Structures are given as C-alpha cells and as structure tokens.
C-alpha positions in Angstrom: -4.2 -31.8 8.0 -3.2 -28.1 8.4 -0.3 -26.0 7.4 2.4 -24.9 9.9 5.8 -23.2 9.8 8.9 -25.0 10.9 11.6 -22.6 12.0 15.2 -23.5 13.0 16.7 -20.6 14.9 19.6 -19.6 17.2 21.8 -17.7 14.8 22.1 -14.0 14.0 19.6 -13.0 11.3 21.1 -11.1 8.4 19.7 -10.0 5.1 17.1 -7.8 3.4 13.3 -8.0 3.6 10.6 -5.8 2.0 7.6 -4.7 4.1 4.2 -5.3 2.5 1.7 -2.5 2.2 0.0 -1.7 5.6 -2.9 -4.0 6.3 -4.5 -1.4 8.6 -4.7 1.0 5.7 -5.2 -1.2 2.7 -8.5 -2.8 4.0 -9.9 0.6 5.0 -9.0 2.1 1.6 -11.0 -0.7 0.0 -14.0 0.4 2.1 -13.4 4.1 1.3 -13.5 3.2 -2.5 -17.2 2.3 -2.0 -18.1 5.9 -1.1 -18.1 6.8 -4.8 -19.7 5.2 -7.9 -16.5 5.7 -9.9 -13.5 3.4 -10.2 -10.5 3.6 -7.8 -7.1 2.0 -8.0 -5.0 1.0 -5.0 -1.3 0.2 -5.5 1.2 -1.6 -3.2 -1.7 -3.8 -2.0 -0.4 -6.6 0.3 -1.1 -10.2 -0.7 -2.5 -11.2 2.7 -5.5 -13.0 4.1 -7.4 -9.9 5.2 -7.3 -8.5 1.7 -8.8 -11.7 0.3 -11.4 -11.7 3.0 -12.4 -8.1 2.3 -12.5 -8.8 -1.4 -14.9 -11.7 -0.7 -17.3 -9.4 1.0 -17.0 -6.7 -1.6 -17.6 -9.1 -4.6 -20.5 -10.7 -2.7 -22.5 -7.4 -2.8 -21.7 -6.7 -6.5 -18.4 -4.7 -6.4 -16.3 -5.5 -9.5 -12.6 -5.9 -8.7 -9.4 -6.7 -10.7 -6.6 -7.8 -8.4 -3.2 -8.2 -10.0 -1.1 -9.8 -7.3 2.0 -9.7 -9.3 1.8 -5.9 -9.6 0.1 -5.5 -6.2 -2.6 -3.5 -7.9 -6.3 -3.5 -7.1 -9.0 -1.9 -9.2 -12.3 -1.4 -7.4 -15.5 -0.6 -9.4 -18.5 0.0 -7.0 -20.8 1.4 -9.7 -23.2 -1.6 -9.7 -23.4 -2.7 -6.1 -26.5 -4.9 -6.0 -27.4 -5.2 -2.4 -26.9 -3.5 1.0 -26.7 -6.9 2.8 -23.2 -8.2 3.3 -23.2 -12.0 3.7 -21.0 -13.7 6.3 -17.8 -14.6 4.4 -17.1 -18.3 3.9 -13.4 -17.8 4.9 -14.1 -16.3 8.3 -14.3 -12.7 9.4 -12.3 -9.6 10.3 -13.0 -6.1 11.5 -14.2 -4.7 8.2 -18.0 -5.5 8.3 -18.8 -2.7 10.8 -17.0 -0.2 8.6 -19.1 -1.3 5.6 -22.2 0.0 7.2 -21.3 3.6 6.4 -20.9 3.5 2.6 -23.9 1.2 2.2 -26.0 3.6 4.3 -25.0 6.4 2.0 -25.8 4.3 -1.1 -29.0 2.5 -0.1 -30.3 4.2 3.1 -30.0 0.8 4.8 -27.3 -1.7 5.4 -26.9 -5.2 7.0 -23.5 -6.7 8.0 -22.5 -9.9 9.9 -21.0 -10.1 13.3 -17.4 -9.1 13.7 -14.3 -11.4 13.8 -10.6 -10.7 14.2 -8.2 -11.3 17.0 -9.3 -12.1 20.6 -7.2 -9.5 22.4 -9.9 -7.8 24.5 -13.0 -5.8 24.0 -13.3 -3.7 20.8 -15.8 -1.1 21.4 -18.3 -1.6 18.6 -20.7 0.6 20.7 -18.5 3.6 19.5 -19.5 2.8 15.9 -23.1 2.2 16.8 -23.4 5.5 18.7 -21.7 7.3 15.8 -24.3 6.0 13.3 -27.1 7.2 15.7 -25.5 10.6 16.1 -25.5 11.0 12.3 -29.2 10.3 12.2 -29.2 6.6 11.5 -31.1 3.8 13.3 -29.3 0.6 14.1 -30.2 -2.7 15.8 -28.0 -5.6 16.8 -28.8 -9.3 17.1 -26.9 -12.6 17.0 -26.6 -12.5 13.2 -25.2 -9.0 12.9 -26.0 -5.3 12.6 -28.8 -3.7 10.6 -28.9 0.1 10.1 -31.3 2.5 8.4 -31.0 6.1 7.3 -34.1 6.6 5.1 -33.8 10.4 5.1 -30.1 10.4 4.6 -27.3 11.1 7.1 -26.9 14.5 8.6 -23.9 16.3 10.1 -23.3 16.2 13.8 -20.8 17.1 16.6 -19.4 14.0 18.2 -16.8 13.4 20.8 -15.4 9.8 20.9 -15.1 8.3 24.4 -11.7 7.0 23.4 -9.5 7.9 20.3 -10.4 4.6 18.6 -9.0 4.0 15.1 -12.0 2.1 13.9 -14.5 4.6 15.4 -12.6 7.5 13.8 -12.8 5.7 10.4 -16.5 5.2 10.8 -17.0 8.9 11.6 -15.0 9.9 8.5 -17.0 7.6 6.3 -20.3 8.9 7.7 -19.3 12.6 7.6 -17.9 13.0 4.1 -21.3 12.6 2.4 -23.5 13.8 5.2 -25.4 17.1 4.9 -23.7 19.9 6.7 -20.5 20.3 8.7 -19.4 17.6 11.2 -17.0 18.1 14.1 -15.3 14.9 15.4 -13.4 15.3 18.7 -10.9 13.0 20.4 -10.1 11.2 17.2 -7.3 8.8 16.5 -4.3 10.2 14.5 -2.4 7.1 13.5 -0.5 7.3 10.2 -3.1 5.1 8.7 -5.8 7.6 9.6 -3.8 10.4 8.1 -3.4 8.3 4.9 -7.1 7.6 4.8 -7.8 11.4 5.1 -5.4 12.0 2.2 -7.2 9.4 0.1 -10.7 10.9 1.0 -9.4 14.4 0.1 -8.2 13.1 -3.3 -11.8 11.8 -3.8 -13.0 15.4 -3.2 -13.8 15.3 0.5 -13.3 18.5 2.4 -11.6 17.6 5.7 -9.8 19.9 8.1 -7.5 18.6 10.9 -6.3 20.7 13.9 -3.3 20.6 16.2 -5.5 18.6 18.7 -7.6 15.5 18.1 -10.4 17.4 16.3 -11.4 16.8 12.7 -13.9 19.0 10.9 -15.6 17.7 7.7 -17.8 19.6 5.3 -20.1 17.1 3.7 -20.5 17.1 -0.1 -23.0 15.3 -2.3 -20.6 13.2 -4.4 -17.1 11.8 -4.3 -14.9 10.8 -7.2 -12.6 7.8 -7.9 -8.9 8.0 -7.0 -5.6 6.3 -7.2 -3.8 5.7 -3.9 -0.6 3.9 -2.9 -0.7 1.9 0.3 2.2 2.9 2.5 4.5 0.3 4.0 3.4 -1.5 7.2 5.0 0.3 10.2 4.0 -2.6 12.4 5.9 -5.1 10.2 8.9 -2.8 9.9 9.2 -2.5 13.7 8.9 -6.3 14.0 11.9 -6.9 11.6 13.9 -4.3 13.5 13.2 -6.3 16.8 14.3 -9.5 15.0 17.6 -8.0 13.9 18.4 -6.6 17.3 17.2 -9.7 19.3 19.2 -12.1 17.2 22.3 -9.8 17.2 22.0 -9.7 13.4 21.6 -7.0 10.7 18.5 -6.6 8.6 17.8 -4.0 5.9 14.1 -3.2 5.8 12.7 -1.9 2.5 9.4 -0.3 1.8 9.0 1.5 5.2 8.6 5.2 5.8 10.9 6.1 8.8 8.6 8.8 10.1 5.8 6.3 10.8 8.0 4.4 13.3 8.0 7.4 15.7 8.6 6.5 19.3 9.5 3.0 18.5 12.8 4.2 17.3 13.4 6.1 20.5 12.8 3.1 22.7 14.8 0.9 20.2 17.8 3.2 20.6 17.4 3.6 24.3 17.8 -0.2 25.0 20.8 -0.6 22.6 19.3 -1.0 19.1 20.8 0.9 16.2 19.5 2.0 12.8 20.6 3.8 9.7 18.6 5.6 7.1 19.6 4.3 3.7 17.0 6.3 1.7 13.4 7.5 2.1 12.0 4.0 2.3 14.9 1.8 3.4 16.5 1.4 6.8 19.2 -0.9 8.4 18.6 -2.3 11.9 21.1 -3.9 14.2 22.3 -4.2 17.8 24.5 -1.2 18.6 25.4 -2.0 22.2 24.7 -4.4 25.1 20.9 -4.4 25.6 19.4 -2.8 28.7 16.0 -2.9 30.2 13.3 -0.2 30.0 9.7 0.6 30.9 7.1 1.0 28.1 3.5 2.2 28.1 1.4 1.6 25.0 -0.9 4.3 23.9 -2.7 5.7 20.9 -0.5 7.5 18.3 1.9 9.2 18.7 2.5 6.9 21.7 4.1 3.5 21.5 1.7 1.4 19.4 0.0 -1.6 21.0 1.0 -3.6 18.0 4.6 -2.9 18.6 4.7 -4.4 22.2 4.6 -8.1 21.2 7.8 -8.1 19.1 9.4 -5.6 21.5 8.7 -8.0 24.4 10.7 -10.7 22.6 13.5 -8.2 22.3 13.4 -7.3 26.0 13.9 -11.0 26.9 17.5 -10.4 25.6 18.0 -7.2 27.6 19.9 -6.9 30.9 17.6 -6.2 33.9 13.9 -5.9 34.5 11.6 -4.3 32.0 7.9 -3.4 32.3 5.2 -3.0 29.6 2.0 -1.4 30.6 -0.7 -2.1 28.0 -3.4 0.7 28.0 -5.2 0.0 24.7 -6.4 -3.6 24.9 -6.9 -5.4 28.2 -6.1 -8.9 27.2 -3.0 -8.6 25.0 -0.4 -10.6 27.0 -1.8 -14.1 26.5 1.2 -14.9 24.2 3.7 -14.6 27.1 2.8 -18.0 28.6 4.2 -19.8 25.5 7.2 -17.5 25.6 8.0 -18.6 29.1 8.0 -22.2 27.9 10.9 -21.2 25.6 12.8 -20.0 28.5 11.7 -16.4 29.0 11.1 -15.0 32.4 7.9 -13.0 32.4 5.0 -12.4 34.8 1.7 -10.5 34.5 0.1 -8.0 36.8 -3.4 -6.5 37.1 -1.7 -3.2 38.4 -1.0 -0.2 36.2 2.8 -0.4 36.0 2.9 3.1 34.8 0.4 5.9 34.6 -3.1 5.0 35.7 -5.2 3.8 32.8 -8.9 2.9 32.1 -8.2 -0.7 33.3 -7.2 0.4 36.8 -8.9 -1.6 39.6 -10.2 -4.3 37.2 -9.0 -7.9 37.0 -7.3 -7.6 33.7 -3.6 -8.6 33.6 -2.6 -5.7 31.5 1.0 -5.2 32.7 4.0 -7.4 32.0 7.3 -7.8 33.8 10.2 -9.2 31.7 13.5 -10.2 33.3 16.5 -10.8 31.1 18.6 -11.7 29.4 17.3 -15.3 29.0 18.4 -17.9 26.6 15.5 -19.2 24.5 15.3 -22.9 23.5 12.9 -24.5 21.1 10.1 -26.5 22.8 8.4 -28.2 19.9 5.0 -26.7 18.9 3.5 -23.3 19.5 -0.1 -22.4 18.8 -0.6 -18.9 17.4 -3.3 -17.1 19.4 -3.6 -13.9 17.3 -2.1 -12.0 14.4 0.5 -9.8 16.1 1.4 -12.4 18.7 2.0 -14.8 15.8 4.8 -12.7 14.4 6.2 -12.4 17.9 6.3 -16.2 18.1 8.1 -16.3 14.7 10.7 -13.9 16.1 11.1 -15.9 19.3 11.5 -19.1 17.2 14.1 -17.4 15.1 16.3 -16.5 18.1 15.6 -19.8 20.0 18.1 -22.6 19.7 16.6 -25.6 17.9 13.5 -26.1 15.7 10.0 -24.7 16.5 6.8 -25.5 14.8 4.2 -22.8 14.6 0.5 -23.9 14.3 -2.5 -21.7 13.5 -0.6 -19.8 10.8 -3.9 -18.9 9.1 -4.1 -16.1 11.7 -0.6 -15.0 11.0 -1.1 -15.0 7.2 -4.1 -12.6 7.6 -1.6 -9.8 8.0 1.8 -11.0 6.7 1.2 -13.3 3.7 3.3 -16.3 3.0 6.3 -15.7 5.2 8.5 -18.6 4.2 8.7 -17.2 0.7 9.5 -13.7 2.0 12.1 -14.9 4.6 13.7 -17.8 2.8 16.9 -15.8 2.2 17.5 -14.8 5.8 15.9 -17.5 8.0 15.6 -21.3 7.9 11.8 -21.5 7.6 9.6 -23.8 5.7 5.9 -24.4 5.3 4.9 -27.9 6.3 1.7 -30.0 6.8 1.0 -31.5 10.2 
C-alpha cells in the first residue's frame, strides 16, 4: 500500500499559501556548512524529503544536527566528522553526494560517495564535477558503487572554464576553491539566485569571493572558514507554480515567503499571456488572471533566462491560452515526458526534435526537446496519474486542480522531496487529501 493524493478540481483556486524555503539552496547550504569545523545555523529550512535525505547522509558520517521542524531551524555541527565515506542512504538518493566530495576532500584528503539519484529528466553532467576535482589537483575514479577522490597534498587553485554554466558544477567549484591554496578563476559559471545566496553564505563564513559583470567568479582561497547563520530564501520555483495555478484556474492566490526579484523573466511571460500580479510587500505577491490568455513562445535557459523548472507549470497554464504556444527546452533533453499524461486529461500537445527557437546544444539529435501546445482546452479528470519526476509532479497537481472531476496522483514520494506534505499546505484553497491505494 502506498500513499497518493486525491484531488477534486474544476473550480477557481482562491486563497493564500506560503512558499517553503528553496530546496535548491537549502540542501547546498547544508553541504557548505561542512567546510568549517564550527557550528552553523540555517533558518527557514523546508520540511521536505530532500532535507531528510541529506540529513541522513550527514549524520551517517558523524555530523551532529538539531532539526527543529516547528521553527524550521537546523543546527549543523561538523566538528567531529568520523569518516570520509558517505554510505548509500536507506531512503534513496538525490544530487547531493557529488557535492559532498569537496568538503570531505578538504577535511580528510580523500572522499567516497555513492552513485547519484534524483529525477530522470536527461543527462546531468557529472563529468563537469569530475573534471573540476582534477583541475584542483585531486584524483578521482568512478565505478558502479560510486566515486572515490583523493587530494593527499591538498587542493590547489586553478583557472577553470565550465563547458556549460551548470549550477551543480559551479557549486562544486566554489566548494573546492574557498579552501584551496591560491587564487582560483572560474569562468562560464551559473548565476542563479541560489548560487548568489550560496556565495553570500560562504562570504559570511569568511570566504573571499569576487563576482564580475560576466559569468566569471574569482576566489582567493583561505586556510579556515567559520560558522555562520543563514536564512534560506523562499522557493522561486514553487512561487511561480502557484502563480500558474491561480491564472490557469482563473482564481486568485496570495503567495507569501517569495522574493519578487527572483522570479525575473517568469513575470514578463506571465504578464505577456494575460496573467496579473500585485506586490503586497517585500515577500508577498498576489497572482490572478488579468485578461483573456494568449499563446506565446518560450525558450528555457540558465539564469537570468526562463528557468527549466518553470516550464512544467507554465505548460499547464498554456493549455488554457488561445492559440499555439511553443516551449524550447535547452537545459535538459528529456524534460517533456509529463505531457503524455497531460494529453490524457484533454490537453493538445505534441513534441518535436527540432529547435523551435534558437539553435541549442541538442540540435540534430533525437531528443524531443521542443513542445507545441494548442489551446484553450478543457481538462477532465482521467483517474490515476503516475508522477514521473519532482517538477512534473507539481505540474500534475496544477492540472488536476483545474481539471473537472477527481484525479489521483501516485508516486507522491517524488513530489514530497521538494514540496513537503501538500494536503496540509493546500487544504484551505484546494480539495485535496492524502489517501492510501
């Protein structure tokens, strides 16, 4: 028997919801806390599966933690880490193990982590991480059980240009460089808000990091970092998702705990197709449908472009727009698998291997990385949907909320990795319950 969500939709969604702290920063901040032997405190920590999974790995190597879920506060004490070998977690895996290599290399001169998990949305270039470790003077080998790295003489500074502005690879380079001897230059880095937040946290720990107008980061390595206290900012991916739910259902949702600046180009496209929003205060926004929805063309890209994690909820919104819309996915090559289930609800979408926009690195390959969405279409519940990955899972929830009838979502463990127990959070605005099937 497994848990599932039962959702009855078809009505405008109105009410207030608070965003959790950003998953994509919180878990990385937990890794950053291991770069010192002093205690660090993280606040506004989201109560989600990925936090629990990361805590499992940290406690397994001897990190002491105190997690107050009522206050969303997490104390991390890495002073007595016992081992540089991270066991495979009992509850699965996420993308954190590869990032743990860096702080453990600094501490022990060696590190061993299990193979990676996470969502099956296309290739995630672990080779960027591996090459970075080698550039900093480390030695690394890979086998079926995981990754083992050595840096017996310590890590040294380097000049590295990332093949692609990968968020994860940028994080690895930051973790490696802050305690490496000398000055490191990292080019073609990611600049997502979560990266900037991580840099701010590292600076508060004593790291000397310089950013430039381009995608270049310079780091002057130091011998020791200190503990810190850092607040996890609201999740911009979740905030945009609730905005799409408000507009798609022709409702009105007040989203709390979100910094408007982090929504960037999402707001521009949202307004362009007919969505409306109001700034209530520095961390509160109201979203609604301002006018009849119209089609548009979107191309996902690294920040400050349209986030790849925004395209799934936005695709649901575009099913309610007049005309033909196109989404060109340039970040992950297999991110549209969720559309097949959406079509069963009544959507009209097709996929293409062509670049329906600017030519990208997937051109000429067999990946169906462009989507065509025709609307508006009336969505109707069709029984059970199986969640394929984290972000698509929330898109399914939005689709179920605007579809007439009752939909059951299976595989909610994947969804709860990033969004926690949604029935508790949405009970005042949506007819949703957690059931066993």
